[in-house]
Each structure stands twice: as C-alpha cells, then as structure tokens.
C-alpha positions as CSV (number, residue, x, y, z in Angstrom):
1,M,0.0,0.0,0.0
2,L,1.3,3.5,-0.8
3,K,1.3,6.3,1.7
4,N,2.3,9.9,1.1
5,Y,4.5,11.9,3.4
6,E,5.8,15.3,2.8
7,A,9.5,16.3,3.4
8,I,12.1,18.7,2.2
9,Y,15.4,17.2,0.9
10,E,18.3,19.5,1.5
11,N,22.0,18.7,1.5
12,G,21.4,14.9,1.7
13,R,19.0,15.2,4.6
14,L,15.2,14.8,4.9
15,T,13.3,17.3,7.0
16,W,9.8,16.0,7.6
17,L,6.9,18.5,7.1
18,T,4.4,16.0,8.5
19,A,4.7,13.3,11.1
20,Q,7.7,11.1,10.4
21,P,6.5,7.6,9.3
22,P,7.0,4.8,11.9
23,I,9.4,2.7,9.7
24,Q,13.0,1.6,9.9
25,N,13.4,0.3,6.3
26,A,11.3,1.0,3.2
27,R,11.4,1.3,-0.5
28,V,10.6,4.8,-1.5
29,M,9.6,6.7,-4.7
30,I,10.6,10.3,-4.8
31,T,8.8,13.0,-6.7
32,I,10.7,16.2,-7.2
33,L,8.7,19.4,-7.3
34,E,10.9,22.1,-8.9
35,E,10.3,25.6,-7.7
36,T,9.9,27.7,-10.8
37,S,8.4,31.1,-11.1
38,P,5.9,31.6,-13.9
39,P,7.2,33.8,-16.7
40,T,5.9,37.4,-16.5
41,N,4.5,38.8,-19.6
42,R,5.4,42.5,-19.2
43,R,3.8,45.0,-21.5
44,T,6.1,47.4,-23.1
45,P,5.1,50.6,-24.9
46,P,6.0,50.9,-28.6
47,T,9.3,52.5,-29.3
48,S,7.6,55.0,-31.6
49,I,6.2,56.9,-28.7
50,A,9.5,57.2,-26.8
51,G,10.2,60.8,-25.7
52,K,6.8,62.1,-26.8
53,G,5.2,62.4,-23.4
54,K,4.4,65.8,-22.1
55,T,3.5,67.1,-18.6
56,L,0.6,69.4,-18.8
57,G,0.0,72.0,-16.1
58,N,1.5,72.2,-12.6
59,I,1.9,68.6,-11.2
60,I,2.5,69.9,-7.7
61,S,-0.7,71.9,-7.0
62,P,-4.1,70.2,-7.0
63,I,-6.5,70.6,-9.9
64,I,-9.4,71.8,-7.7
65,D,-9.3,74.0,-4.6
66,E,-9.1,72.5,-1.1
67,Q,-12.6,73.9,-0.3
68,E,-14.0,71.5,-3.0
69,W,-12.4,68.4,-1.6
70,E,-15.1,66.0,-0.5
71,C,-12.8,64.0,1.7
72,L,-12.3,67.1,4.0
73,K,-16.0,67.6,4.6
C-alpha cells in the first residue's frame, strides 16, 4: 500500500513536514517538485512613442481648490 509523506530534501538530509513515518526500512519513490516562477509577460510601450510624453500644467498643485475636496468635509 502507498502512503504519502511530505518532506524537504536539503544537502542529503530529509526534514519531515508532516509526522515522520514509523518505519525503519522502506522502499521509496521520490517526486521532485521544482520551484519555478511563472514567466511574467510584461507589457512594453511601442518605441515609436518614446520621448513624446508631455507634462501638462502644474503637477504639484491640485486641480481643484481645497474647499471643494469632498474628503475634507
């Protein structure tokens, strides 16, 4: 009968993540789960628009007056 136990193999040693099985000798089958990060599909703007962005107006002062801010009411 097959039973599953979870452990981490590191530098030739097993560290059990669950209760250690109560056995002295056993035949084992090892499944290796490789830790891979999924590839990120980053969007990039077309090179034809490089350097064409413009800052319009004053980026420091707010667009509307403080008296009109709803969050301060």
